N, C-alpha and C positions, 0 to 999 in steps of 0.2 A: 504494500500500500504506500502511495506517495507520502512523504513526510508531512505535507501540509494537511493531510486528511487523518493523520493518526490520532488527533485529539477526539475524533468521533468514535474510536474503538470502545471506550468504556460505556458510551451511551447505547451502542449496539446491543450490549448485554441486557439493557433495560427493555428492549423491544419485545421479547417473548412475554415477559411479565406484564408489560404495558398492554399488549394485545389481549392477554387473558383477562386483565381487569376491565378493559374496555368492553369485551364481549359478554362477560359474566357478572359485571358489577355496574358499570356506567349505563350500558344499554338497558338492563332491567330496571334500574332506578328511573331512567327517563320514561320508560313504558309505565311504570307504576305511578309516576307523577302525572302522566297523561290520564291514566285510568281514574285517579282520585278526583280529577276535575270534571269527570263525565257524570251524566245522569241517565237513568233508564233502568232496564231490568235485563236479566239473562234471556228471557223469552222474547222480548221486544227489541232488544239491542240497546247499545249505549251510544249516546251522542255527546260530543264535546260542548259543554256549556260554560266552562271556566267557573265552576261552582266553588269559589274559594271559601264560601261560608261553611262548607262541610268540615273544615278544620276546627273552627270554633264549636260547631255542633258536636263533633266527636269528642273533643276535650271535655265539654260540659257533660256529655252522656256517660263517658267512661272514665271520669276523673278518679273515682275511688279505686278502680283497677290499676290505673297508672301509678297512683301513690302507693298502693299495696305492693306492686312489683318493685318499685324503687326501694321501699322499706325492706322487703325481703332480700333484695340483692345487696343492700348495704350491710344488713345483719350477716348474711352469708359471707361477704367479703371479710368482715371483721373476724368472724369465727374461723375462717380458713387461715387468716394471718396468725391468730392466737394458737391454732393447732399446728399449722404448717411450718411456722418459723422454728419452733423447737425441733421438729422433725428434720428440717433441712439443716439446721445447725448441728444436730447430733450426727447426721450422716456425713456432713462435710468435715467436721473436726474430730469426731470420735468413731467414725465408721471403720477406719482401718482397712483391713483386707475384706471386710464384709460390705463395703460400699456398694459394689455392683449388685449384691443380693438384696440389700435394702432398697436400692433404687428400683430393682425389679419388683419388689413388693409394692412400691408406690404406684407403679404403672400397671400392675397386674390386673386391676379392675377393668382397664381398657380392653382386655382380652375377652370381656363379656359385653353383651349388648347393653346399651344404655337403658332400654326398656326393662330388661331382665334384672339389672341392678336395682332399678326403682321398685320393681315388683317384689324383690327380696326384702326391701325395707318395709313394704306393706305387710309381708308375712312376719317380719321381725317385730313390728309395732302393733300387731293385731291385738284385739282386746283380750283374747285368751292365748296369745302366742307364747313363745318361749321366754320372753322377758316379762311382759305384764302378767301373763298367766301364772308364772312362778311366783312373782311378788304378791299376787292376790292370794295364792294358796298359802303363802307364809303369813298372810295377814298384814303385810306392809302397805298394801294399797286397798282402797275401797273397791268393791266389786263393780261399781259403776264407772270407775276411772278409765279413761280412754285417751289415746294419742292420735289414732287415725282420724282423718277429717278435721284436723286442727292445724293452726299455723306452725306449731312445733314440728309436726310430721313433715310438712312441706319444707320448712327450713332445714330440717335434719337431712332430708333426701337431697336437697340442693347442695348442702355443705359436703356431704359424702361424695356426690358425683363430681364436684368441681374442685375438691381438695388437691388432686394432683396438679392442676393448673397453677396452684399457688406454690406447691412444694418444689417443683422442678425449676422454675426460674430463680427461686430463692437459693436453691442448692448451687446452681451455676454461679450466681453472684458470690456466695459465701466460699465456694471452692477457689475463687480467684483471690481471696483475701490473703495477703502475705503474712504468715505467722510471725515474721520478724517484727511487723508493726505492732502486733499485740504484745510481744515480748518487750518491745521498746516502751510501750505504755506501762507495763508492769515495772520496768526498770526505773521509770520516772515516778514511781510510788502511786500509780493509779490503782484503785481497787478494781475488782473484777467487773463491778457494775459500771464504774467510770470508763474502764477500757472498752466495755461493750458499747456504751452510749456514744463514746467519742471516736471509736475506731471501727468496730465491727458493724454497727448499725448504719453509719453513714456510707460505708463501702458497699453495703448490701442494698442500698436504696434502689439501684437499677432493677434488681430482681424483685424487690417489693413492689415497685411501680408496675413492672410488666405483669407480675402475678395478680395484682389487684385488677388490672384491666382485663386479663384473661379470665378472671373469675366473675367480675361484676357484669361485663357485657353479655355473656351468654346466660347468666342467672336472671337478669332483668327481663329477658325475652323468652325464658323457658316456659313451656306449658305442660310438659309431661309430668313433672313432679306434682304440680297443683292438680292435675287431672286424676292421677292415680292415688295420691296420698291425701288430697285435700277434699274440699266440699264447695258448694256454691259460695260460701262465705270466704273462701280463700282463693277465689278465682283471680288469676293474674292476667295482664294485658295480652300475653301470648295466647291464652285460652280464647280470649275474645276475637283476636285476629284469626286464629285457626277456625273458629266457628263461623265467622263472617265469610271467610273464603270458601270453606268446604261444605258447610251446612246451609247457610242462608243465601249463598251466592250473591252477597252484597259487596261486589268488588270495589266500587268507589270508596265506601266507608272503610273497608278493610285496608285498602291501599293508603288512605289518609292516615289511619291509625299507625300503619307501618312507617310512614314518613315522619309522623310526629314522634314516635318512639325513637327512630334513628336520630332525629334532630336533638331530642332531649338527652340521649346518651352522648352524642358529640359535645353538647354544651357542658355536661357534667364532667366529661373527660378533660376538656380544655380547662375548666375551673380547677379540677384536681391536679392537672399538670402544672398549672400556675402556682397553686398552693405548695406543692411539693418541690417546685423548682426543677422541672425536668430538663430545662435547658442547661443545667449544671451537672446533670447526672453523667457519670462515666462508667464504662464497663471494665475499667482496669487496663 
């Protein structure tokens, strides 16, 4: 290649990924935006009317499901951090020769279908299942106590299913932490807590940031856990979109809900990135 065109080589590597995103992300988004502004029915057909009022209508109608989905996703993200950080820390710094085995155990649930994993939680949390049934027999719980069809069941299922998405990025970030930096903090009379807060935690922020996004984004749009483990009182916005698309055939409203959800997630991600200072994050 002539020297004057060599600067284009790095950009050529972006072409396959760019075409993929164009075909399977940008084009569907444009189509969905067009559908959301149409009016009509599946039987009579849809016509473009530029019905921008549908966005305010859908927000007012499904606001409780939107807020519930965001609430559940935030709780799940916090829980995965609280559970996943000690797991990733232990594997990275204390795993030794068992690191590969421990990582395999983290990703092992992915070898099973998402639906099957969620159904297993339904059996686990059943009113007379192995957990609640045993506790009721021992007299530790009231016979009427239940977890299925409650927010606790939905949040538990979401946390379990998305926990690996938090653990793996955190492990990668912690694995890159130079142990000599921690030793230097100890030599400077820093306690274990101070060394963690001033050295380990800041250096693991890229993994924490990536894990939070990988957990929050799919959790806020999930509908499987709420459908299997929940009840009408725990319906999430993903359930509404799925029902409007597949059952009610109300494509404009479903497309509008999808766009609003995507815009809300993007706004929250930008705010989160601003607060955590993602422009200063480094991967080592």
